[in-house]
N, C-alpha and C positions, 0 to 999 in steps of 0.2 A: 855877354854875347847878344848882339841885337836879334830882333825877331826875324829879319831877313835871312841872317846866316843860319839860324835854327831850322828854318823851313827848308833851305837847301840841303842841310845835313839829313833831315828826315827823308827827303826824296832820294838822296843817294843811297842811304841804308835800305830803303824799299826796293830800289832797282837792283842792288846787290843781292838782296834776298830772293827776288824773282829769278835772277840769273842763276843763282845757286840751285833753286828748286826745279827749274826747267832744264837744268843741265844734268840732272841725275834722277834715277827712279825714285818714286815715292814709296816703294816697298822693296824688301829684299826678296830674292828668289825663293828663299825658304818660306817666307810669309805667303808668297804667291802659291807655292806648292801646297801649303797648309789649306788654303782656300779651295784649291783644286781637289785635294783629297777629301775635304768635307763634302763637297758636292758629289764625289765618287761614292763615298760611304752612304750617302742618302739617296743614291741612284738618280740624282738630278742631272741627267745627261745633257739637257739643254744648257744649263749653266756651265757644264764641263766644256761643251763645244765653244761657248763664248770665250773661254780662256785659251783657245788654241792660237797658235801663231798664224800669221798671214799665209804663209806657205802651206801650212797644214790644212787650212780652210780651202785652199785650191786643190789639195790632195783628196779631200773627202768632203762631201756636202753635209750640211747640217742634218738633213733627213736621213741620209745613209748612216751617219754617225750614231744618231739616236736609235735608229732601227737596229743597227748591228749590236749595240750594247744591250738593248732591250731583249732582242731574240736570244742572244747568248746567255745573259744573266738570268732571264726568266727560264730559259731551257734547262740550265743547270741547278735551278732552285737556289740561286744565290741569296744569302741573307747574313745579317750580322757581319758586315764587311768591316775590317779593321786594317788601316794602312799606317805604317810607321817608317820614318827615315832610319837608315842604317846609322850606327854610331860613327863609323869611319867613312869619309867621303874622299874620292881620289881626284876628280876633275872639277875645275872651277865652275863650269856651267852645267854640269850633269850631276843629278842627285840619284843616289842609290836608295831604294826602299824595298820593303817587303809587304806582302799582303796576306791576310788571313780571312777566311770566311767559311760559313757552313754551306753545304750543297746537298744535292740528292745523293751524292756519293761520299757523304761525310765531310769532315773538316778538310779544307784545302789550305796548304801553306806554300806560298811561292815567294822566294827570297832573292831573285835575280833580276828584279826590275831596274831599269835605268831610264831616267826621264831627263831629256835635254831642255833646259830653260833658255828662252830667247828674249832679249830685251828689245822692245820695240816702243816707238813713240806713236801714240795715238791721241788725237784731240789735244795736242800740245803737252801731252804727259807721257813720260817714259814709264813702262811697266814690264814686268816679266810674264812671258807667255810660254805655253807648252808646245814643243815640237813633237807632233803626234805621228805615230804609225801603229800598225797592228800589234807590235810588241808591248804596247801599253794596255792591250786586252789581256794577253798572256805573253810572257817573255820569249817563248820560242815560236811565236806565231808571226807568219808573214801574210802578205796581201791575199794570196789565193787560198790560203788554208781555211778550213772549216772546223768548227768546234762541234763534236758529236757526243751524244749521250747514249750509251748502249745499256740495255737491261740484261743483266745476267740472270737468267731464270733459275729459280729453285723449284724443287718438287715438294708438294704436300706429302706429309707422312701417310703411310698406307695402314689399313686395319686388316688384321688376319685372325682367323680362328686358331684354336689351340694346336691344330695340326698343320698350320701354315697355309691354309686355304684362304685366298683373298676374299675380303668382304667389302673393302673399298679401296680400289687400286687405281693407279695412274695409267690408263690404257689409251686405246685409240678409238676414235670415232670417225665416221665419214661425214664431212661437211658437204651437204647436197645443195648445189646452187645452179645458177643459170648463166650462160654465156650469151648475152643479149643479141649479138650479131647474128647468131644461128637461130636462136630460140624464136625470134620475132618474125621469121619467115611464115610460120603458122601460129601466130601468137595466141589467138583465142582458143584454138584447139589444144595447143600445148598447155596452156594455163589450166584448162578444164581437166585434161588428162592427169596432169601433175597433182592437182588438188584432190581428184578422186583417188589416186593411188595412195597419197599421204593422209587422206581423210582430214583435210584442212579447208578452210574457207578460201575461195578463189581471191577474195579481196586482199588477203595477206600477200599473195604473190603479185597481184596487180599493183598494190601500193609500193612494194620494193622496186618493181620495174619502173614505175612512174617517177620515183625519186632519183633514179640513175640517169646520168647524162653521158656516160662513157660506154659505148657499145662493146668495147673491148674488156670491160671490167667484170670480174666474176662477182655475181650477186648471190651471197649465201641465203638460203631459205630455211632449212632445218638441219639438224644433225641426226644421223642414224647409227645404230649399232652396226658393227662390221659384219655381223651374221644376219642382218635384217634381209629377209627375202624380197623386200620392195625394191632393193637397189637395182637389180637387173631390169625390172619393169621401168624404173625411172631413166636409166641410161639408154633405154630404147627411144626416148623422146629427144629429138634433135635439139641440141643446145643445152641439155642438162649435163652437168659435169659433177665430179666429186673430188674432194681433197681430203687427205688424212690430217686429222687434228688430234692433239693431245687432250684428253678429257677424263674426268672421273668416271670410273666404271664400277658397277655394283653387282658382282657375280651371284650374290644370294637371292636377288629378286625380291618378290613380295614378302617372303617370310621374314625379311630383315628390315623392311621399310621403317618401322617404328623404332627399332633398336639402333640401327646405324644412321638413319636420317639421310640428309643429302646436303650438297653444297649449292651455293648460288651467289649472284653478284651482291656486293655489299650495298647496303642502303645508306642514304645520307645520314640517317640517325645513327647507324652503327659506325659510320666513319667519324661522326662528331665525337663519339665516345672514345675514339682511339687516341689517347694521350701520348702514346709511345711513338707514334708516327710509323707504325708497322705497315699500315694499309694505305692504298690510294683509291681513287674513284673506280678503278677497274679491278680491284681485288675480289677474289672468290673466297667466301667464308662458310663455315658450317651453319646450317640453318635449323636442323633438328637432330634428335638422337645423339649418338656418340660423336658424330661430326661437329656438333655444337658443344657438347659437354667437354670434349678434349681439344677444342679449337686452339688453345694456347700452345699445346704441344704439337699438334698436327700441322699447324700453319707453317708455311714456308716464308722466308724473307728473301725477296729477290735482291740481288746485288746490282750495283750500278758502276759503270766505268765512264769517266769523262776524259775525253782525249782530243788532241789537235790532230785532225786528219791533214797530213802534209800532201799538198796537191801540186802536180807538175803536168802541164798540158791536159788538164782535166782529169787525170788519173791519181789515185791515192798511191803514193810511193812509200809512205811510211806513217807511223802514228806515234805521238808523244802523249803518254798517259799522265794526266794531271791528277786524278784522284780515282780511287777504286774502293768499293766495298764488295766483299766476296758474298755470293749467294749462300744462304743457310737453308738447307732442306729441313722439312718438318721431321719429327721423330715418329717412327713406325709404332704402332700400337698392336700388341698381340693379346688377344682375349682368351679367357677360359672357355668361351662358347664353342660348342660342337656344331659345326655348320649342318651336318646331316641330321642330327637330332633336332635342331631348330626347324629345319624343313619338314621333318616327320611330324612334329607337333602341329605346326601350322597347317599341314595338309589334313591331319586328323580333326582339326577344328572346322575344316571345310566351310570357311566363310562365316561361321557363327560368331556372334558378337561376344567377345570375352578376352580372357588372357590366361597364360600359363607360364610357370616358371619351373625349371628343373635345376637341381643342384646335386653335388656329390656330398653326401652327409659327413664323410670323414675328413675330406680335405677343405670343404667350404667352397669349392669351385662352382661358380654359376655356369651351368652347362647350356642353358637356353633361357631367353626371355622373349616371349611371344605375345604380340597384340594382334587381335583378329576382329574384323578384316583389316587389311593394311594396304600399302601401296608399294609400287615398284620405284625405288629411288632412281632408277635409270631414266624415268620419264623426265626428271629435272635436269638431265644432262643430254637429253635428246630433244624430244618435243612431246606435247600433249595433244592427242588427236581430238576431233570433234566428238567422236563416239565416247572416248574416255571422259571428256568434260561433262558430257550429258549424263553418263552413268553417275558421276559424282554429284551432279545437281539433283538428279531424280531420287536418289536414295536418302532415306532418313538417317542412315548410319554415317557417322563421321570416320572415314578411313584414316584420317590423320590424328585422331585421338589416340594417345599412348595409354593403353589400359593396364599394361602390367606395372606401371608405376602408381596406379591408383589404389586407394584402400576401400575395400567393400565390406558389407556385412557378411560375416563368415558362415552364418548359420551353424549347423551341428558340427562342422569341423572344429569349432572352438571348444567342444566338450572335453577335448584332451587337457586344455588349460584348467578348466573347471575341476575335472577329476583330480588333477595333480595337486591343485591347491587344497581341495577338500581332503585329500589323503594326508597332506602335510599338517593341516589343522585338525585332523581327526574328526572332521565334520561328517565323514561317512566311514562305515566298516565295509570294505569291499565285498566280503562274503555274506554280509547281512541282506536278507530278502526284505524289501520294503513292500508293503501292501498298497498297490495302485489299481483301483477299480475304474473301469470306463476310460474314455478318451479325453475327458476334460476334468480339470482340477483347479481348485483355488485354496489358498491358505485358510481364509475365513471370509465371513460376509463383509468385512471391511473393504474387500476388493470390488464390491458391487457386482456388476455383470461380467466382469473380466475374468476369464479362466485360461489357464495354460492348456494347450491341446497337444496330444501325442498322435503319431500316425497310426500306431497299431496297439490294440488292446488284447492281443493274442495271449499275453501272459499277465497275471495280476500280482505275482510275487517277483520282484525285480531286484537283482543285485547289480554291481557295477558292470560285470561282464555282459549281463543281459541288456543293461542300459546302452552299452556301446553297440551290441549286435542289433538291437531293435531301434537304436537311436531314440531313446525315450526322453522326450523333452521334460516331462514331469519329474522324472528322477533327478535330472540335472538342475531343474528349477528349485526343487527341494534342497539340493546340496548347496546351491548358491545362498539360499536363505540361511542355512546353517553356518556358512562361512562368515556372512555378514559383509556389509558394504565396505567398511574400512579395511578389513583383512583382504577382501577381494582386490581392491584397487592396489594396496601395498604389495601383495604377493604377485600380482600380474607383472610388476615392473621387472622381476627376474627374468622374464621372457623377452624384455625389450619394448614393452608397450610405452607409449609416449616418449620415445627416444629415437633419434635418427639412426637408421641402419648404416653401419660403417662401410659403405660402398660408394664409389665415385660415380653415382648416377642419382638423379633427384627422385627418390622413392618417398612417397607420402607416408607420414608417421602413422603407425597403428594406434588405436586408442581403445580404452575400456568404456569411457563415457564422455560426453561433452563436458568441457571444462573439468575433466577428471573427477566428476562428482556424480555418483549414482543417487538420484533424488528420492526414490521411494522403493518400497518392497516389490511392487509389480515390475519396475525397471530392473531391480536386482535379479528377480526370478528369470526374466526374459534374457538377461545378460548371461545367466548360467548356461543357456543352451544357444548362445551366439546370436541372439536377436538384440533387441534394445538399441543401444547406441555404439555397440562394439563395431569397430572397423579394422580390418586387417589387409595388408597388401599380399599378393600372391607370393612374393619373394619371402616375406616374413613368415607366412604360413608354412612354406617349405622348410625354412630354418627351424621353426618351432618343432615340426615333426621329426626333423633330422636328430633331435636329441634323444628320441626313443631308441635309435639304433647306433648312437655314438656315445654310449656310456653316460647319458644325461647331459652331455655338453652341446652347446651351439657354437659352431665355428664362425669366425669372421668371414663373411662372404668375399670370395676372390673373383673379380671380373676381369682384371688385367694381369697378365703374366709378365715377368721380367726379373731383372736382377734385384735381389733384395726382397722379393715377394715370397712369402712362405705361409704355410698354414698355421693359424693360431686361433686359440679359443677366444670367442667373444663373450659368451655367457657360460660360466663353469657350473656344473652340478645343478642345472635348473630342474632336473628331475633326479631325486636321490636314489641310492641303490635299493632301498626298501620299496620304492614306488615303481621302479622301471619295469620289472618283470610283470607286475600286475597290469600296467598300462599297455605294454607291448602285447601281452596275451589278449587283452580286450580288443586291440586294434587288428590283431591277426584274425580273431574270430569274426570280425566285421566282414572279412572276405572269405574265410574258410568255412564258417558256419553256414549251412544252407539257408538259414533264416536271416543271415546278415544282410544289411542294406547294400553292402558292396560285394555280394557274392558273385555277381556277374564278372568281376575282375579276376576270379580265381584262375591261376595258371598251373598246368601240370608241371611238376618238377621245380617250381619257383614259389617260395613262400613269400607272400606279400602281406604287409600290414597297411591299414588305411582307414579313411573315414569319409563318409558321404556328408553332404550338407545342402540343405535347401533354405535359402534366405528369402523371407517374405518381405516385400517392400510395400507397405501400406500404412495409412495414417490411423485407421481404426480396425478393431478386430472383426467387425461385421462386414467390412467390404472385401471384395476380391481384388488382390493386388498382383503386382508383377513378381515373378519368382526367379531368383538366380540359383543355378545349380553348381555345386562344388563337388570335387573329389580330389583327395590327396592320397597318394600311395607311395610305398617304398618297399624295396626288397630287404628281407631280414637277414638272411645268411650271406656273409661277405657283402655287406651293404655298399651300393655304388650309385644308387639313384633314388631321389625323392622328387616326385612330380606333383605340383598343385595345379588345378585347372578350375576356372570359373567360366561358365557360359550363361549369358544373360537371357532372360525371356523364355525360361523352360517350362512355364506354367502349363502349356498345352503340349509338352514334349516328354512328359514323364518325370519332370523334376530332375533331381540329381542322377537318376538312372539314364538320362540322356548323355551324361558326362562319362559315367563309369566305363563303358566299353572303349571309349576313345583313349582313356588313360591306360587301360589294360593293353591296348595295342602298342602304345608307346613303351610300356614297361617290357613287354615281350620282345619288341624290336631291339631295344637297347641291351637287355641283359642276355638274350639268346644269341 
C-alpha cells in the first residue's frame, strides 16, 4: 500500500473516532453520580452546584444552593456523610440511593432518595448532570419547607436531704428586664432608680441598653428569687418587666454553700474535656460541692429533634421527623444530711472560721458537713450585688474555702487515739498514778530547751482518767514515748490514718506525720497529745470517736441514700472490749467531772462523752501562735449523734472553751 493510501486511511479512522466520541457521553451516569456524591460527602457545595442540569440552575441560583445546604447541614450538625447506591435500580435515568450521617440528633438514615440524571452536551462534550430539587436535601422536602432543629429539654437531677427537703432543686426565678420603648421615656432617672434598688452599677444597665437596637425587645438585666421584696419596687418603674424562668434554686441558703456548691455556665476548658459530646457552649455544669462531685449523675442530656416543617401559605401544616434523641433527665440525689441540723450547726458557729461534721455513730450516716463562713449558692443563679462583692473583697476570710474537707492539727482530741494504742501495747496502766510535777516536763537534757507544757498542774499524781479530765499533755507525751515511733505509726492505721475515707466527697487524708515518719523523740512526744505533724479532718475525727459508743467499730460513712446503700463496718474492733469501758469512762468524765475541760457541755438528763482540744500553730515553742479550738461530743445512752467542731483563731477567745457551748447547744437541740 502506497503512502498516499495509508494517509487517507489514518484520516478516516481519526474522523470516525471523533464522531464516535462526540456522539456519546464520556462517562456513565453512575460515574457522574459517584463524583456528585463525593462532593456531597465532603460538603463541597460549589462543586455540587457545578454538576446541576441547565434547568436546575435556572430553578436555584448558585448562592441560594450553597446557602441552603450550608445552613441546613451546619444547623443539624451533619458529619461523616456516607452515600451509597441501592443494589436494585428501576428506571433508566433515575438512580436510587441512601444516605447515612451523624447529626445533633444522632445517626440519620434516609433510604428513599431518587436522583434523576440528565445527559447534556456542553462545550462539545456530552455528560450526565443532576436534575435537582429540594428532595435531594431530604426525600420528603419540597420548595417551601423548612428544616428545623428543636431542643427537647431535660432537667438536672435534684438534691434532697434525708427527709426529702430540697437542697438543690429546679425552680423558678424572675428574669428582671427592660422594655425599652417605655423605659426610655425617663431613661436616666429609671436607670438610676433600677441600679439603686438592685444595688448594681448603672453602667451594667446602660451597656445593655446601648447594645440593643430593637425598642420592642425585652432586655434581661438580672434574675431575682420569686420571694425577693425588691420585685414590687422594680415593677413601679415604667418599662421594667419580669418573666418567669426555670433556674436552679438552693433552699438551704448559706448553711449549705460549701456542701452543695452551685452551677454555672460551662467554660471553654471544661467543654474541651468533654469527649462524650454531652455538653455544648450553653451547658450549665456543677462548679463546687456536690453539684460538681456528682456532675455525671446529676447532669441532664437534652434531646434533639430534626424535622421537616411542611409549609403551606406560610403556615406549618405538618412535620416529618428525620431524627430524634430523647431527653435524659439527671438522677436525683438523696443525702443522709439533716437540713435542720445543718442549719443549726451553721448558726451556732455564728460566722466563726471553722468546720463541723455530725454523724450517726451506729449507722454511719453523715448528718451534716458545715464550713463557716460560707456563701449562698442562690447568688450564682440570681446576681451578686455591689455590697456583697465589696464584703467578699474586704474580708480576709475566704468564704469559698471548703473547710470541712481539710485536715487540721487535732490538738488534745487526738488523745483518744494515743490512749487506745498505749492500752493495747501495755505502755500505760490506766489506774497507775504517774508523778507529774509542775507545768513543764522533758524526758532528759538531750531535749535542750524544749519542754512539754500542760495547762493545769492542779494535780501531781495522774492516771488515765485524770489525764482525760484535765487534758494533761505531759501524761500523753510520756505514753507516746513508751509506745515508740514504729508502734505508734503502725497502730494508728487501724483508725484509718493515711487512708482515703470511703465517702464520695474529696476529704483530705489524715496523717500521723509527714512522709509517715516521726523523726525524733520530741516529735513523738508532741504527737501523743495531737500536736507535731498530726492532721485529722473533722469527718475522720467524728468517725474515730464514734467507735467509743459503737462497740469499738467505725462505720463506713454514708453520705448518699438510695437503693443498695446500707450500713456496714469500715474499721472493725479498732477499740477492743478491754479498752472501751476505760476510754468511754474517761471521755464521760471530761464532761461530767466539774474539773473536766468539757464540763460546760454537761446536760441534765443526757450523758455525753467528749474531748476538748486546742491546737497551737507556731514554728517555735517560744513564740505566741494562732490557736484552733476543737470539741467533739457524743451521747452515750442510745447513741445517735457525734459532733466534731473546729474554730480557728480562738487564742483570744478562751481556746476550746469558745467551742464547747456551741456543740452543747447542738447536742441538746438534736437529742431533746
